[in-house]
C-alpha positions in Angstrom: -193.1 -199.2 -33.4 -190.8 -201.4 -31.3 -190.4 -200.5 -27.6 -187.1 -199.0 -26.7 -185.7 -200.8 -23.7 -182.2 -200.1 -22.5 -180.6 -203.4 -21.2 -179.3 -203.3 -17.7 -175.7 -203.6 -16.9 -174.1 -203.2 -20.4 -172.7 -200.4 -22.4 -175.1 -199.3 -25.2 -174.0 -197.8 -28.4 -176.1 -195.9 -31.1 -175.4 -196.1 -34.8 -176.6 -193.9 -37.7 -175.6 -193.2 -41.3 -175.4 -190.2 -43.6 -175.0 -190.2 -47.3 -177.2 -192.8 -48.8 -178.8 -190.5 -51.3 -175.8 -188.5 -52.7 -174.3 -189.3 -56.0 -170.7 -188.7 -54.8 -168.4 -189.6 -52.0 -168.5 -192.3 -49.2 -171.5 -193.4 -47.2 -170.5 -192.4 -43.6 -171.6 -193.9 -40.3 -170.9 -193.2 -36.7 -171.1 -195.2 -33.5 -171.4 -193.6 -30.1 -171.4 -194.8 -26.5 -172.6 -191.7 -24.4 -171.3 -191.2 -20.8 -174.4 -191.0 -18.5 -172.2 -188.9 -16.0 -171.5 -186.3 -18.8 -174.8 -185.6 -20.5 -175.0 -183.5 -23.7 -178.1 -181.3 -24.1 -179.7 -180.7 -27.4 -179.0 -184.2 -29.1 -181.3 -185.1 -31.8 -181.8 -185.9 -35.5 -178.9 -184.1 -37.2 -181.1 -183.2 -40.2 -183.4 -181.2 -37.9 -180.5 -179.3 -36.4 -178.9 -176.2 -37.9 -175.4 -176.5 -39.3 -174.2 -174.2 -36.7 -175.8 -176.4 -33.9 -174.3 -179.6 -35.3 -170.8 -177.9 -35.4 -171.1 -176.9 -31.8 -172.4 -180.3 -30.6 -169.9 -182.6 -32.6 -166.9 -181.6 -30.5 -168.8 -182.0 -27.2 -169.9 -185.5 -28.3 -166.3 -186.4 -29.2 -165.1 -185.0 -25.8 -167.8 -186.4 -23.5 -168.6 -189.8 -25.0 -167.1 -193.0 -23.6 -166.4 -194.0 -27.1 -167.0 -192.8 -30.6 -165.9 -194.1 -34.1 -166.6 -193.3 -37.7 -167.2 -196.0 -40.4 -167.6 -195.7 -44.1 -167.8 -197.5 -47.5 -166.3 -195.9 -50.6 -168.0 -195.2 -53.9 -166.3 -198.4 -55.3 -167.8 -200.5 -52.5 -171.2 -198.9 -52.9 -171.0 -199.7 -56.7 -170.0 -203.4 -55.9 -172.4 -204.1 -53.0 -175.4 -201.7 -53.5 -176.1 -198.8 -51.2 -178.1 -200.7 -48.6 -175.3 -203.4 -48.2 -172.6 -200.8 -48.2 -174.5 -198.8 -45.5 -174.8 -201.9 -43.2 -171.1 -202.8 -43.7 -170.1 -199.2 -42.8 -172.3 -199.4 -39.7 -170.6 -202.6 -38.5 -167.1 -201.0 -39.2 -168.1 -198.1 -37.1 -169.0 -200.5 -34.1 -165.8 -202.5 -34.6 -163.8 -199.4 -34.5 -165.1 -198.3 -31.0 -162.3 -198.3 -28.5 -164.8 -199.8 -26.0 -167.0 -202.4 -27.2 -170.7 -202.2 -26.3 -173.0 -204.9 -25.1 -175.9 -203.7 -27.0 -176.4 -201.5 -30.1 -179.4 -199.3 -31.2 -179.4 -198.9 -35.0 -181.2 -196.1 -36.8 -183.6 -197.6 -39.4 -185.5 -200.8 -39.9 -182.7 -203.4 -40.2 -179.5 -204.3 -38.3 -176.0 -205.0 -39.8 -174.2 -208.2 -38.8 -172.7 -207.5 -35.3 -171.3 -209.7 -32.6 -173.6 -208.3 -29.9 -177.4 -207.9 -29.7 -178.9 -204.9 -31.6 -182.2 -203.4 -32.2 -183.3 -201.3 -35.2 -185.3 -198.3 -34.4 -187.2 -196.3 -37.1 -186.6 -192.6 -36.5 -184.1 -193.7 -33.8 -182.1 -190.4 -34.2 -185.0 -188.5 -32.6 -185.9 -191.3 -30.0 -182.4 -192.6 -28.8 -179.9 -190.3 -27.6 -176.9 -192.3 -28.6 -178.3 -192.6 -32.2 -178.9 -188.8 -32.3 -175.2 -188.3 -31.3 -174.1 -190.7 -34.0 -176.2 -188.9 -36.6 -174.5 -185.7 -35.7 -171.0 -187.0 -35.9 -171.7 -188.7 -39.2 -173.3 -185.6 -40.7 -170.5 -183.4 -39.7 -167.8 -185.7 -40.9 -169.5 -186.2 -44.3 -170.2 -182.5 -44.7 -166.6 -181.6 -44.1 -165.5 -184.2 -46.7 -167.8 -182.5 -49.2 -166.4 -179.1 -48.3 -163.0 -180.4 -48.9 -164.0 -181.9 -52.3 -165.5 -178.6 -53.2 -162.2 -176.9 -52.7 -160.7 -179.3 -55.2 -163.5 -179.0 -57.7 -165.5 -175.8 -57.0 -167.3 -175.9 -60.3 -169.5 -178.8 -58.9 -170.8 -177.0 -55.9 -170.3 -179.8 -53.4 -170.3 -177.4 -50.5 -173.8 -176.3 -51.3 -175.6 -179.6 -52.2 -173.3 -182.0 -50.3 -173.5 -184.5 -53.2 -177.2 -184.9 -53.3 -178.8 -184.8 -56.9 -180.1 -181.2 -56.9 -180.8 -179.5 -60.2 -177.6 -177.4 -59.9 -175.7 -180.6 -59.2 -177.0 -182.4 -62.1 -176.3 -179.5 -64.4 -172.7 -179.3 -63.1 -172.3 -183.1 -63.6 -173.5 -182.9 -67.2 -171.3 -179.8 -67.9 -168.0 -181.1 -66.2 -168.2 -184.8 -66.3 -167.8 -187.8 -63.8 -165.1 -187.4 -61.1 -163.5 -190.6 -59.6 -165.4 -189.7 -56.4 -168.8 -190.4 -58.0 -170.9 -193.6 -57.5 -171.1 -195.1 -61.0 -174.0 -197.3 -60.2 -176.2 -194.4 -59.3 -178.6 -193.6 -62.2 -177.6 -189.9 -63.3 -173.9 -191.0 -63.2 -174.5 -194.3 -64.9 -176.5 -192.6 -67.7 -173.7 -190.0 -68.3 -171.1 -192.8 -68.4 -173.2 -194.8 -70.8 -173.7 -191.9 -73.1 -170.0 -191.2 -73.1 -169.3 -194.8 -74.0 -171.8 -194.8 -76.7 -170.5 -191.6 -78.2 -166.9 -193.0 -78.1 -168.0 -196.1 -79.8 -169.7 -194.1 -82.6 -166.7 -192.1 -83.1 -164.5 -195.2 -83.8 
């Protein structure tokens, strides 16, 4: 594992993503520059925190951070680029959207997006780098809220429960109710349904 060394004299941002696995919605990223004079206790990997804890930490991060921003790529962009390239693009968008630009960036994972400043990828960085942990919380909360909003529009799919991930219940709802515009058409379960629908349509001609 790469050694984590904070460069001296420059602002450091952390970047993380949420939503590579779901069948529906944007892949969402966040970038955060923490303020060392306003520490936030309890930061860490958003997946290991309860929803209640994330909802308590997110406004603290937004209030106390020197800068934070959300980046995203849409389902159409994911279908065009593939999920990895879309995630990297969303990460670069989050960094570009920061009101203060960092001199160095820690990225969660094993590769860095194209950035105009030095960066280091850190595997399991959300548990090792406070800035990445903060970013993971903001990204997770933002995407979860979007899934809850989508659930209000289409309650029959259960988005508030599974957040778009391909659970058994979600796949059953998808098969029963069809593909919404918010779905990623290149993902296998969605692509299979669309292909079957096209084949049925052709057979009926």
